[in-house]
N, CA and C atoms of all chains as a GROMACS GRO file, in nm:
protein
  564
    1MET      N    1   0.927   7.378   7.936
    1MET     CA    2   1.013   7.270   7.855
    1MET      C    3   1.014   7.113   7.957
    2SER      N    4   0.932   7.153   8.042
    2SER     CA    5   0.934   6.998   8.098
    2SER      C    6   0.838   6.889   8.060
    3SER      N    7   0.744   6.917   7.971
    3SER     CA    8   0.664   6.831   7.893
    3SER      C    9   0.699   6.760   7.768
    4ASN      N   10   0.830   6.656   7.804
    4ASN     CA   11   0.910   6.632   7.696
    4ASN      C   12   0.842   6.492   7.625
    5LYS      N   13   0.708   6.516   7.613
    5LYS     CA   14   0.660   6.386   7.562
    5LYS      C   15   0.739   6.314   7.448
    6ALA      N   16   0.757   6.218   7.447
    6ALA     CA   17   0.800   6.158   7.321
    6ALA      C   18   0.747   6.170   7.171
    7ASP      N   19   0.635   6.226   7.180
    7ASP     CA   20   0.586   6.254   7.025
    7ASP      C   21   0.637   6.404   7.015
    8THR      N   22   0.707   6.454   7.075
    8THR     CA   23   0.729   6.582   7.027
    8THR      C   24   0.878   6.588   7.038
    9ILE      N   25   0.927   6.667   6.945
    9ILE     CA   26   1.096   6.702   6.930
    9ILE      C   27   1.095   6.860   6.942
   10TYR      N   28   1.205   6.879   7.033
   10TYR     CA   29   1.238   7.033   7.061
   10TYR      C   30   1.378   7.052   6.979
   11ILE      N   31   1.382   7.142   6.888
   11ILE     CA   32   1.490   7.171   6.808
   11ILE      C   33   1.588   7.254   6.893
   12GLY      N   34   1.694   7.216   6.918
   12GLY     CA   35   1.825   7.283   6.976
   12GLY      C   36   1.898   7.325   6.911
   13LYS      N   37   2.017   7.323   6.954
   13LYS     CA   38   2.156   7.319   6.874
   13LYS      C   39   2.234   7.204   6.866
   14LYS      N   40   2.167   7.105   6.857
   14LYS     CA   41   2.241   6.987   6.810
   14LYS      C   42   2.242   6.976   6.643
   15PRO      N   43   2.337   6.880   6.588
   15PRO     CA   44   2.311   6.888   6.447
   15PRO      C   45   2.198   6.876   6.371
   16LEU      N   46   2.174   6.920   6.262
   16LEU     CA   47   2.064   6.889   6.233
   16LEU      C   48   1.975   6.723   6.198
   17MET      N   49   2.076   6.640   6.163
   17MET     CA   50   2.049   6.527   6.122
   17MET      C   51   2.000   6.431   6.240
   18THR      N   52   2.059   6.516   6.370
   18THR     CA   53   2.022   6.454   6.489
   18THR      C   54   1.870   6.430   6.539
   19TYR      N   55   1.791   6.550   6.462
   19TYR     CA   56   1.667   6.564   6.478
   19TYR      C   57   1.593   6.506   6.408
   20VAL      N   58   1.652   6.459   6.270
   20VAL     CA   59   1.590   6.404   6.155
   20VAL      C   60   1.565   6.288   6.194
   21THR      N   61   1.716   6.234   6.244
   21THR     CA   62   1.694   6.033   6.316
   21THR      C   63   1.623   6.063   6.425
   22SER      N   64   1.581   6.115   6.514
   22SER     CA   65   1.515   6.119   6.610
   22SER      C   66   1.359   6.119   6.556
   23ALA      N   67   1.328   6.211   6.487
   23ALA     CA   68   1.189   6.217   6.422
   23ALA      C   69   1.140   6.107   6.381
   24ILE      N   70   1.243   6.035   6.224
   24ILE     CA   71   1.192   5.900   6.182
   24ILE      C   72   1.201   5.793   6.268
   25ILE      N   73   1.299   5.780   6.375
   25ILE     CA   74   1.258   5.690   6.496
   25ILE      C   75   1.108   5.690   6.560
   26GLN      N   76   1.072   5.859   6.582
   26GLN     CA   77   0.943   5.848   6.676
   26GLN      C   78   0.836   5.787   6.562
   27LEU      N   79   0.846   5.817   6.430
   27LEU     CA   80   0.719   5.805   6.335
   27LEU      C   81   0.741   5.651   6.305
   28ALA      N   82   0.802   5.603   6.330
   28ALA     CA   83   0.801   5.447   6.334
   28ALA      C   84   0.696   5.385   6.401
   29THR      N   85   0.655   5.447   6.522
   29THR     CA   86   0.572   5.392   6.604
   29THR      C   87   0.445   5.487   6.640
   30MET      N   88   0.455   5.567   6.583
   30MET     CA   89   0.343   5.674   6.655
   30MET      C   90   0.273   5.790   6.518
   31PRO      N   91   0.152   5.775   6.515
   31PRO     CA   92   0.087   5.830   6.408
   31PRO      C   93   0.137   5.973   6.363
   32VAL      N   94   0.148   6.038   6.458
   32VAL     CA   95   0.168   6.206   6.448
   32VAL      C   96   0.281   6.228   6.578
   33ILE      N   97   0.394   6.310   6.516
   33ILE     CA   98   0.460   6.390   6.552
   33ILE      C   99   0.456   6.556   6.589
   34THR      N  100   0.509   6.637   6.685
   34THR     CA  101   0.520   6.739   6.658
   34THR      C  102   0.675   6.779   6.686
   35ILE      N  103   0.708   6.889   6.566
   35ILE     CA  104   0.846   6.936   6.599
   35ILE      C  105   0.799   7.067   6.671
   36LYS      N  106   0.877   7.144   6.763
   36LYS     CA  107   0.884   7.277   6.812
   36LYS      C  108   1.002   7.312   6.803
   37ALA      N  109   0.992   7.487   6.780
   37ALA     CA  110   1.107   7.536   6.814
   37ALA      C  111   1.110   7.683   6.823
   38ARG      N  112   1.175   7.762   6.862
   38ARG     CA  113   1.172   7.903   6.886
   38ARG      C  114   1.285   7.976   6.873
   39GLY      N  115   1.267   8.091   6.835
   39GLY     CA  116   1.379   8.175   6.818
   39GLY      C  117   1.466   8.151   6.688
   40GLN      N  118   1.574   8.169   6.710
   40GLN     CA  119   1.672   8.099   6.578
   40GLN      C  120   1.668   7.960   6.525
   41SER      N  121   1.602   7.888   6.622
   41SER     CA  122   1.596   7.770   6.594
   41SER      C  123   1.468   7.723   6.460
   42MET      N  124   1.401   7.845   6.462
   42MET     CA  125   1.257   7.798   6.380
   42MET      C  126   1.280   7.734   6.232
   43GLY      N  127   1.401   7.805   6.165
   43GLY     CA  128   1.460   7.741   6.031
   43GLY      C  129   1.505   7.598   6.021
   44THR      N  130   1.577   7.596   6.149
   44THR     CA  131   1.582   7.446   6.153
   44THR      C  132   1.470   7.349   6.185
   45ALA      N  133   1.397   7.392   6.220
   45ALA     CA  134   1.249   7.288   6.223
   45ALA      C  135   1.204   7.285   6.089
   46ILE      N  136   1.212   7.406   6.016
   46ILE     CA  137   1.173   7.371   5.910
   46ILE      C  138   1.249   7.284   5.790
   47ASP      N  139   1.348   7.284   5.834
   47ASP     CA  140   1.467   7.208   5.739
   47ASP      C  141   1.418   7.086   5.785
   48VAL      N  142   1.419   7.025   5.929
   48VAL     CA  143   1.394   6.901   5.994
   48VAL      C  144   1.288   6.849   5.921
   49THR      N  145   1.186   6.904   5.903
   49THR     CA  146   1.059   6.891   5.843
   49THR      C  147   1.087   6.808   5.709
   50GLN      N  148   1.142   6.909   5.620
   50GLN     CA  149   1.117   6.861   5.488
   50GLN      C  150   1.267   6.769   5.484
   51ILE      N  151   1.321   6.735   5.555
   51ILE     CA  152   1.424   6.622   5.532
   51ILE      C  153   1.342   6.499   5.540
   52VAL      N  154   1.295   6.479   5.651
   52VAL     CA  155   1.187   6.372   5.739
   52VAL      C  156   1.095   6.344   5.618
   53ILE      N  157   1.022   6.442   5.550
   53ILE     CA  158   0.935   6.413   5.455
   53ILE      C  159   0.957   6.358   5.326
   54ARG      N  160   1.103   6.398   5.301
   54ARG     CA  161   1.178   6.380   5.160
   54ARG      C  162   1.231   6.231   5.180
   55LYS      N  163   1.332   6.207   5.297
   55LYS     CA  164   1.367   6.050   5.284
   55LYS      C  165   1.247   5.972   5.355
   56THR      N  166   1.107   5.989   5.410
   56THR     CA  167   1.075   5.873   5.412
   56THR      C  168   0.951   5.887   5.302
   57LYS      N  169   0.947   5.986   5.215
   57LYS     CA  170   0.838   5.994   5.117
   57LYS      C  171   0.798   5.847   5.067
   58PRO      N  172   0.661   5.786   5.025
   58PRO     CA  173   0.553   5.891   5.052
   58PRO      C  174   0.464   5.864   5.188
   59ALA      N  175   0.549   5.808   5.283
   59ALA     CA  176   0.487   5.754   5.414
   59ALA      C  177   0.435   5.898   5.475
   60PHE      N  178   0.489   5.997   5.496
   60PHE     CA  179   0.419   6.105   5.592
   60PHE      C  180   0.399   6.252   5.516
   61SER      N  181   0.344   6.310   5.574
   61SER     CA  182   0.288   6.437   5.527
   61SER      C  183   0.283   6.526   5.656
   62ILE      N  184   0.279   6.663   5.606
   62ILE     CA  185   0.299   6.758   5.706
   62ILE      C  186   0.167   6.788   5.748
   63GLY      N  187   0.124   6.783   5.877
   63GLY     CA  188  -0.005   6.836   5.909
   63GLY      C  189  -0.042   6.970   5.962
   64ASP      N  190  -0.072   7.007   6.080
   64ASP     CA  191  -0.100   7.152   6.107
   64ASP      C  192   0.037   7.214   6.145
   65ILE      N  193   0.033   7.324   6.100
   65ILE     CA  194   0.180   7.423   6.134
   65ILE      C  195   0.125   7.567   6.233
   66LYS      N  196   0.169   7.570   6.298
   66LYS     CA  197   0.144   7.667   6.423
   66LYS      C  198   0.252   7.754   6.456
   67ILE      N  199   0.214   7.888   6.452
   67ILE     CA  200   0.301   7.977   6.463
   67ILE      C  201   0.281   8.077   6.608
   68GLY      N  202   0.347   8.146   6.707
   68GLY     CA  203   0.311   8.192   6.790
   68GLY      C  204   0.403   8.277   6.881
   69SER      N  205   0.387   8.331   6.974
   69SER     CA  206   0.536   8.372   7.053
   69SER      C  207   0.531   8.372   7.173
   70GLU      N  208   0.630   8.375   7.284
   70GLU     CA  209   0.625   8.305   7.413
   70GLU      C  210   0.719   8.428   7.476
   71SER      N  211   0.679   8.457   7.597
   71SER     CA  212   0.721   8.588   7.669
   71SER      C  213   0.875   8.534   7.756
   72LEU      N  214   0.969   8.546   7.703
   72LEU     CA  215   1.073   8.492   7.824
   72LEU      C  216   1.140   8.605   7.889
   73VAL      N  217   1.174   8.564   8.024
   73VAL     CA  218   1.278   8.646   8.086
   73VAL      C  219   1.423   8.652   8.046
   74SER      N  220   1.476   8.774   8.011
   74SER     CA  221   1.640   8.724   7.938
   74SER      C  222   1.694   8.767   8.071
   75SER      N  223   1.835   8.782   8.069
   75SER     CA  224   1.931   8.762   8.184
   75SER      C  225   1.966   8.881   8.222
   76ASP      N  226   1.907   9.001   8.167
   76ASP     CA  227   1.912   9.119   8.226
   76ASP      C  228   1.748   9.172   8.320
   77GLY      N  229   1.695   9.041   8.300
   77GLY     CA  230   1.536   9.044   8.401
   77GLY      C  231   1.409   9.129   8.280
   78ARG      N  232   1.462   9.180   8.186
   78ARG     CA  233   1.326   9.179   8.109
   78ARG      C  234   1.243   9.118   8.026
   79ASN      N  235   1.138   9.158   7.971
   79ASN     CA  236   1.091   9.042   7.889
   79ASN      C  237   1.119   9.041   7.768
   80ARG      N  238   1.111   8.953   7.698
   80ARG     CA  239   1.186   8.958   7.559
   80ARG      C  240   1.054   8.822   7.504
   81ASP      N  241   0.990   8.890   7.398
   81ASP     CA  242   0.915   8.798   7.301
   81ASP      C  243   1.004   8.728   7.209
   82VAL      N  244   0.961   8.571   7.185
   82VAL     CA  245   1.028   8.526   7.114
   82VAL      C  246   0.939   8.443   7.028
   83SER      N  247   0.917   8.423   6.889
   83SER     CA  248   0.861   8.354   6.810
   83SER      C  249   0.874   8.196   6.813
   84THR      N  250   0.795   8.137   6.792
   84THR     CA  251   0.770   8.005   6.808
   84THR      C  252   0.668   7.898   6.686
   85ILE      N  253   0.766   7.817   6.684
   85ILE     CA  254   0.682   7.720   6.538
   85ILE      C  255   0.648   7.594   6.600
   86ASP      N  256   0.526   7.523   6.557
   86ASP     CA  257   0.492   7.386   6.594
   86ASP      C  258   0.473   7.326   6.448
   87ILE      N  259   0.540   7.207   6.394
   87ILE     CA  260   0.498   7.171   6.288
   87ILE      C  261   0.448   7.015   6.321
   88SER      N  262   0.345   6.969   6.284
   88SER     CA  263   0.320   6.799   6.308
   88SER      C  264   0.300   6.745   6.176
   89ILE      N  265   0.366   6.602   6.181
   89ILE     CA  266   0.409   6.537   6.067
   89ILE      C  267   0.291   6.419   6.088
   90LYS      N  268   0.253   6.341   6.041
   90LYS     CA  269   0.155   6.265   6.045
   90LYS      C  270   0.165   6.185   5.880
   91ARG      N  271   0.124   6.053   5.983
   91ARG     CA  272   0.158   5.883   5.889
   91ARG      C  273   0.030   5.926   5.777
   92ASN      N  274   0.051   5.885   5.662
   92ASN     CA  275  -0.080   5.896   5.506
   92ASN      C  276  -0.110   5.774   5.542
   93THR      N  277  -0.254   5.778   5.544
   93THR     CA  278  -0.337   5.634   5.549
   93THR      C  279  -0.312   5.579   5.399
   94PRO      N  280  -0.348   5.479   5.380
   94PRO     CA  281  -0.306   5.407   5.252
   94PRO      C  282  -0.443   5.450   5.153
   95MET      N  283   1.204   8.520   4.126
   95MET     CA  284   1.155   8.661   4.198
   95MET      C  285   1.109   8.757   4.144
   96SER      N  286   1.065   8.728   4.030
   96SER     CA  287   1.012   8.814   3.940
   96SER      C  288   0.855   8.852   3.966
   97SER      N  289   0.806   8.772   4.058
   97SER     CA  290   0.633   8.776   4.039
   97SER      C  291   0.638   8.882   4.203
   98ASN      N  292   0.668   9.025   4.145
   98ASN     CA  293   0.690   9.113   4.289
   98ASN      C  294   0.548   9.125   4.313
   99LYS      N  295   0.433   9.048   4.330
   99LYS     CA  296   0.312   9.095   4.374
   99LYS      C  297   0.277   9.184   4.456
  100ALA      N  298   0.188   9.255   4.458
  100ALA     CA  299   0.200   9.374   4.567
  100ALA      C  300   0.128   9.319   4.697
  101ASP      N  301   0.062   9.218   4.703
  101ASP     CA  302  -0.002   9.152   4.827
  101ASP      C  303   0.105   9.026   4.862
  102THR      N  304   0.232   9.027   4.846
  102THR     CA  305   0.309   8.924   4.879
  102THR      C  306   0.457   9.018   4.924
  103ILE      N  307   0.496   8.998   5.041
  103ILE     CA  308   0.655   9.028   5.094
  103ILE      C  309   0.723   8.930   5.091
  104TYR      N  310   0.857   8.970   5.043
  104TYR     CA  311   0.971   8.860   5.065
  104TYR      C  312   1.076   8.933   5.118
  105ILE      N  313   1.087   8.811   5.240
  105ILE     CA  314   1.163   8.860   5.338
  105ILE      C  315   1.319   8.861   5.294
  106GLY      N  316   1.401   8.945   5.297
  106GLY     CA  317   1.543   8.922   5.274
  106GLY      C  318   1.593   9.006   5.416
  107LYS      N  319   1.730   9.058   5.392
  107LYS     CA  320   1.830   9.105   5.472
  107LYS      C  321   1.782   9.236   5.520
  108LYS      N  322   1.684   9.273   5.496
  108LYS     CA  323   1.673   9.423   5.561
  108LYS      C  324   1.597   9.434   5.727
  109PRO      N  325   1.622   9.550   5.764
  109PRO     CA  326   1.580   9.537   5.915
  109PRO      C  327   1.420   9.510   5.921
  110LEU      N  328   1.412   9.425   6.027
  110LEU     CA  329   1.316   9.378   6.087
  110LEU      C  330   1.163   9.435   6.017
  111MET      N  331   1.160   9.557   6.084
  111MET     CA  332   1.060   9.669   6.129
  111MET      C  333   1.060   9.717   5.974
  112THR      N  334   1.134   9.729   5.859
  112THR     CA  335   1.083   9.746   5.701
  112THR      C  336   0.989   9.670   5.663
  113TYR      N  337   0.982   9.532   5.700
  113TYR     CA  338   0.899   9.449   5.660
  113TYR      C  339   0.746   9.429   5.746
  114VAL      N  340   0.776   9.465   5.836
  114VAL     CA  341   0.629   9.464   5.953
  114VAL      C  342   0.578   9.595   5.876
  115THR      N  343   0.664   9.735   5.845
  115THR     CA  344   0.558   9.840   5.801
  115THR      C  345   0.520   9.815   5.681
  116SER      N  346   0.586   9.770   5.583
  116SER     CA  347   0.545   9.730   5.488
  116SER      C  348   0.408   9.651   5.459
  117ALA      N  349   0.433   9.539   5.539
  117ALA     CA  350   0.302   9.436   5.537
  117ALA      C  351   0.195   9.550   5.604
  118ILE      N  352   0.187   9.589   5.694
  118ILE     CA  353   0.071   9.688   5.795
  118ILE      C  354   0.028   9.787   5.665
  119ILE      N  355   0.113   9.848   5.584
  119ILE     CA  356   0.046   9.936   5.467
  119ILE      C  357  -0.015   9.858   5.358
  120GLN      N  358   0.021   9.740   5.330
  120GLN     CA  359  -0.027   9.662   5.260
  120GLN      C  360  -0.155   9.605   5.287
  121LEU      N  361  -0.180   9.587   5.403
  121LEU     CA  362  -0.282   9.543   5.492
  121LEU      C  363  -0.394   9.629   5.477
  122ALA      N  364  -0.361   9.757   5.494
  122ALA     CA  365  -0.455   9.880   5.480
  122ALA      C  366  -0.547   9.860   5.377
  123THR      N  367  -0.510   9.819   5.285
  123THR     CA  368  -0.609   9.792   5.158
  123THR      C  369  -0.646   9.668   5.100
  124MET      N  370  -0.595   9.542   5.136
  124MET     CA  371  -0.605   9.451   5.071
  124MET      C  372  -0.645   9.336   5.183
  125PRO      N  373  -0.710   9.246   5.145
  125PRO     CA  374  -0.783   9.169   5.265
  125PRO      C  375  -0.688   9.052   5.322
  126VAL      N  376  -0.624   8.997   5.244
  126VAL     CA  377  -0.491   8.888   5.248
  126VAL      C  378  -0.348   8.937   5.210
  127ILE      N  379  -0.285   8.927   5.259
  127ILE     CA  380  -0.125   8.957   5.202
  127ILE      C  381  -0.058   8.762   5.229
  128THR      N  382   0.074   8.827   5.207
  128THR     CA  383   0.158   8.654   5.215
  128THR      C  384   0.292   8.700   5.238
  129ILE      N  385   0.332   8.647   5.315
  129ILE     CA  386   0.485   8.653   5.380
  129ILE      C  387   0.546   8.533   5.324
  130LYS      N  388   0.668   8.580   5.214
  130LYS     CA  389   0.702   8.460   5.207
  130LYS      C  390   0.890   8.477   5.200
  131ALA      N  391   0.936   8.365   5.249
  131ALA     CA  392   1.075   8.356   5.293
  131ALA      C  393   1.160   8.234   5.268
  132ARG      N  394   1.296   8.224   5.245
  132ARG     CA  395   1.354   8.084   5.230
  132ARG      C  396   1.485   8.081   5.331
  133GLY      N  397   1.542   7.978   5.338
  133GLY     CA  398   1.648   7.958   5.396
  133GLY      C  399   1.650   8.039   5.538
  134GLN      N  400   1.757   8.127   5.551
  134GLN     CA  401   1.809   8.175   5.649
  134GLN      C  402   1.682   8.276   5.733
  135SER      N  403   1.608   8.298   5.644
  135SER     CA  404   1.515   8.422   5.658
  135SER      C  405   1.361   8.366   5.719
  136MET      N  406   1.382   8.264   5.728
  136MET     CA  407   1.239   8.208   5.792
  136MET      C  408   1.217   8.236   5.904
  137GLY      N  409   1.308   8.236   6.012
  137GLY     CA  410   1.272   8.290   6.119
  137GLY      C  411   1.229   8.424   6.143
  138THR      N  412   1.284   8.515   6.047
  138THR     CA  413   1.241   8.672   6.061
  138THR      C  414   1.107   8.673   6.006
  139ALA      N  415   1.042   8.559   5.906
  139ALA     CA  416   0.910   8.574   5.846
  139ALA      C  417   0.818   8.566   5.967
  140ILE      N  418   0.859   8.479   6.050
  140ILE     CA  419   0.751   8.435   6.133
  140ILE      C  420   0.749   8.526   6.232
  141ASP      N  421   0.871   8.587   6.270
  141ASP     CA  422   0.901   8.736   6.367
  141ASP      C  423   0.795   8.836   6.313
  142VAL      N  424   0.844   8.882   6.170
  142VAL     CA  425   0.740   8.966   6.110
  142VAL      C  426   0.602   8.943   6.166
  143THR      N  427   0.548   8.819   6.118
  143THR     CA  428   0.433   8.764   6.104
  143THR      C  429   0.347   8.842   6.259
  144GLN      N  430   0.438   8.770   6.341
  144GLN     CA  431   0.401   8.801   6.517
  144GLN      C  432   0.381   8.925   6.541
  145ILE      N  433   0.490   9.042   6.519
  145ILE     CA  434   0.473   9.142   6.570
  145ILE      C  435   0.371   9.227   6.458
  146VAL      N  436   0.342   9.180   6.352
  146VAL     CA  437   0.197   9.286   6.280
  146VAL      C  438   0.089   9.205   6.340
  147ILE      N  439   0.074   9.098   6.386
  147ILE     CA  440  -0.024   9.051   6.455
  147ILE      C  441  -0.074   9.132   6.597
  148ARG      N  442   0.027   9.171   6.680
  148ARG     CA  443   0.040   9.186   6.779
  148ARG      C  444   0.000   9.352   6.760
  149LYS      N  445   0.081   9.436   6.662
  149LYS     CA  446   0.056   9.582   6.653
  149LYS      C  447  -0.072   9.605   6.611
  150THR      N  448  -0.131   9.522   6.537
  150THR     CA  449  -0.259   9.565   6.468
  150THR      C  450  -0.370   9.483   6.529
  151LYS      N  451  -0.319   9.420   6.680
  151LYS     CA  452  -0.457   9.327   6.723
  151LYS      C  453  -0.593   9.408   6.750
  152PRO      N  454  -0.714   9.380   6.713
  152PRO     CA  455  -0.716   9.243   6.689
  152PRO      C  456  -0.797   9.266   6.533
  153ALA      N  457  -0.734   9.322   6.445
  153ALA     CA  458  -0.784   9.358   6.298
  153ALA      C  459  -0.755   9.208   6.224
  154PHE      N  460  -0.648   9.142   6.229
  154PHE     CA  461  -0.583   9.047   6.136
  154PHE      C  462  -0.558   8.905   6.222
  155SER      N  463  -0.534   8.819   6.149
  155SER     CA  464  -0.511   8.699   6.196
  155SER      C  465  -0.453   8.610   6.132
  156ILE      N  466  -0.382   8.488   6.171
  156ILE     CA  467  -0.275   8.417   6.092
  156ILE      C  468  -0.360   8.333   5.986
  157GLY      N  469  -0.345   8.327   5.859
  157GLY     CA  470  -0.409   8.219   5.755
  157GLY      C  471  -0.352   8.092   5.766
  158ASP      N  472  -0.350   8.052   5.610
  158ASP     CA  473  -0.272   7.929   5.597
  158ASP      C  474  -0.129   7.938   5.610
  159ILE      N  475  -0.043   7.859   5.659
  159ILE     CA  476   0.097   7.842   5.690
  159ILE      C  477   0.151   7.714   5.592
  160LYS      N  478   0.242   7.759   5.499
  160LYS     CA  479   0.281   7.645   5.414
  160LYS      C  480   0.430   7.633   5.414
  161ILE      N  481   0.500   7.490   5.433
  161ILE     CA  482   0.633   7.515   5.426
  161ILE      C  483   0.679   7.422   5.285
  162GLY      N  484   0.764   7.419   5.236
  162GLY     CA  485   0.827   7.369   5.108
  162GLY      C  486   0.940   7.386   5.091
  163SER      N  487   1.020   7.315   4.987
  163SER     CA  488   1.129   7.329   4.947
  163SER      C  489   1.163   7.367   4.811
  164GLU      N  490   1.311   7.441   4.779
  164GLU     CA  491   1.319   7.482   4.632
  164GLU      C  492   1.491   7.426   4.585
  165SER      N  493   1.468   7.355   4.480
  165SER     CA  494   1.626   7.379   4.445
  165SER      C  495   1.686   7.513   4.410
  166LEU      N  496   1.789   7.524   4.416
  166LEU     CA  497   1.883   7.616   4.389
  166LEU      C  498   2.013   7.563   4.335
  167VAL      N  499   2.041   7.633   4.213
  167VAL     CA  500   2.179   7.610   4.186
  167VAL      C  501   2.282   7.733   4.278
  168SER      N  502   2.384   7.656   4.346
  168SER     CA  503   2.490   7.706   4.418
  168SER      C  504   2.593   7.800   4.309
  169SER      N  505   2.684   7.833   4.381
  169SER     CA  506   2.786   7.927   4.288
  169SER      C  507   2.885   7.810   4.223
  170ASP      N  508   2.890   7.690   4.309
  170ASP     CA  509   2.959   7.615   4.269
  170ASP      C  510   2.890   7.511   4.133
  171GLY      N  511   2.813   7.539   4.126
  171GLY     CA  512   2.708   7.467   3.982
  171GLY      C  513   2.611   7.338   4.056
  172ARG      N  514   2.664   7.319   4.166
  172ARG     CA  515   2.577   7.230   4.255
  172ARG      C  516   2.444   7.231   4.308
  173ASN      N  517   2.321   7.160   4.305
  173ASN     CA  518   2.173   7.165   4.344
  173ASN      C  519   2.178   7.171   4.512
  174ARG      N  520   2.123   7.290   4.576
  174ARG     CA  521   2.137   7.262   4.706
  174ARG      C  522   1.961   7.304   4.709
  175ASP      N  523   1.921   7.226   4.828
  175ASP     CA  524   1.771   7.218   4.853
  175ASP      C  525   1.760   7.356   4.968
  176VAL      N  526   1.679   7.447   4.965
  176VAL     CA  527   1.610   7.524   5.063
  176VAL      C  528   1.480   7.495   5.112
  177SER      N  529   1.477   7.512   5.210
  177SER     CA  530   1.296   7.513   5.259
  177SER      C  531   1.281   7.629   5.267
  178THR      N  532   1.146   7.666   5.201
  178THR     CA  533   1.062   7.784   5.211
  178THR      C  534   0.952   7.791   5.325
  179ILE      N  535   0.916   7.909   5.347
  179ILE     CA  536   0.767   7.914   5.412
  179ILE      C  537   0.678   8.041   5.374
  180ASP      N  538   0.541   8.018   5.353
  180ASP     CA  539   0.473   8.136   5.294
  180ASP      C  540   0.353   8.140   5.420
  181ILE      N  541   0.341   8.236   5.476
  181ILE     CA  542   0.249   8.254   5.569
  181ILE      C  543   0.176   8.372   5.540
  182SER      N  544   0.034   8.357   5.516
  182SER     CA  545  -0.070   8.426   5.449
  182SER      C  546  -0.137   8.525   5.648
  183ILE      N  547  -0.186   8.661   5.600
  183ILE     CA  548  -0.230   8.721   5.705
  183ILE      C  549  -0.347   8.811   5.658
  184LYS      N  550  -0.462   8.768   5.706
  184LYS     CA  551  -0.586   8.793   5.681
  184LYS      C  552  -0.658   8.897   5.749
  185ARG      N  553  -0.758   8.992   5.706
  185ARG     CA  554  -0.852   9.047   5.762
  185ARG      C  555  -0.943   8.979   5.862
  186ASN      N  556  -0.980   9.012   5.976
  186ASN     CA  557  -1.082   8.951   6.077
  186ASN      C  558  -1.194   8.985   6.042
  187THR      N  559  -1.293   8.921   5.943
  187THR     CA  560  -1.436   8.994   5.933
  187THR      C  561  -1.495   9.016   6.089
  188PRO      N  562  -1.578   9.156   6.091
  188PRO     CA  563  -1.606   9.180   6.210
  188PRO      C  564  -1.765   9.092   6.262
   0.00000   0.00000   0.00000
């Protein structure tokens, strides 16, 4: 979680529109951003992407979508695998 | 929901492993299947995909991932947009 690059948005537990706004602000100056989430936030990442695309239509479109999993050590010391999703949103060239 | 083709698995509210088992059974006879979900089930679709890939390693891999949205009419008669995800899983050619 330390690589908090300005072109990546990590989805957490804030209200949905917080992430939509951040994404649109970042897309104002960058050609590509990536929305990342894991576990229960993955659905929110997809919702955020859809809202960003709809609100800015037809300026941006969905790029690569990757899913994977990460091993986390939970509070009882055991390993848990959580799924992850990375969605890129890119500016459409005119 | 009527196009319940045998090569598509719709994720709903059953236990996760139900879908994992269905997917692995379908992949025994088909080269490609698609896992579909919408709304809150999208995270489960990603979890199911990851477990299928891990349990059958290295036989299958993740193909195209598409996200979109659908307009539903909710019980109060208003339109609601829900996000959707379609994940394809394909057999690796040796």
